[in-house]
N, C-alpha and C positions, 0 to 999 in steps of 0.2 A: 396465391400470396405466398411471399417469403416472409418467414418467423425469423424475426431478430431475436438474438443473443442477448441478456442481458448483462449491461456493460457491469452492474454492481456484483452479477454472480462471479463475474472473471474476475474481479479484481479479490473479491474475497479468497478464492480459489487460487490465486498467488498468494495470498497473506497467509493461508493455509500450508500450502506447500513451505513456506519458511519457514513456520511454527513446528512443522511435523520432520523438518531437516533431522539428520541423526548427530548426535554429537551436542557438543558446548557450544560450539562458535558461533558468534553473531552472526547473523545472514542479512544479506540487502537487495532491494530492487530498485529499479529506476521506473517511473511513470511517465510517460510520453504523450503527447497528444500531435498529432500530423508531423511527425519527427524532431517534435521541440520537446525536451525534457523538461517536463511542469514540476515532480516529486522525488524524492530521495529517500525509499524507506528502508529502515534496519530493524531487525528483530533481536532482541535479547530472550535466550531461552533462560538464563538464570533469574531473571525478573518479571518473563511474561509480557515485556512491555514494547509496542511497536512504537518507533520514532519515526515522525514524517517530518522533513525538511523541505518545505516548498520554494522553488528554484528562485523563481523573481523576488521573490521577498525576503529570502532565507529566514524566515520564520521557521522555528520547529515547535513540534506539540508532539507530546507521547501519550500514547492512550494503551492502557490494559484492557479494551474490549475492541475484539476483531469486527464487530461490527459498528463502531464509531469511526473507527480507522478507516474503513471501507468507505464509510459516507463522507466523509473529510476528503478522500482522495479520489472519490465519485465527483464530488465540488469542484475539487481543482482542476479535472478533467472536462469538466462541462464548460467551464468558463470560455 
């Protein structure tokens, strides 16, 4: 039986890389499912805020907690 890697862990790892990038520049990542962009995330090191834009609805959400940001991205990719 092949062990499945957690999608949530992978999302958190990507967010951690954004937060741990050297300097004060805002970093960004795209999150896709089956080649379709679902979300666009930016991280502002000055504020510690992750901003998620849902591509389909154009809604934007801000998170100061990496776990909450990761869960929202997970839900977005699970649809």
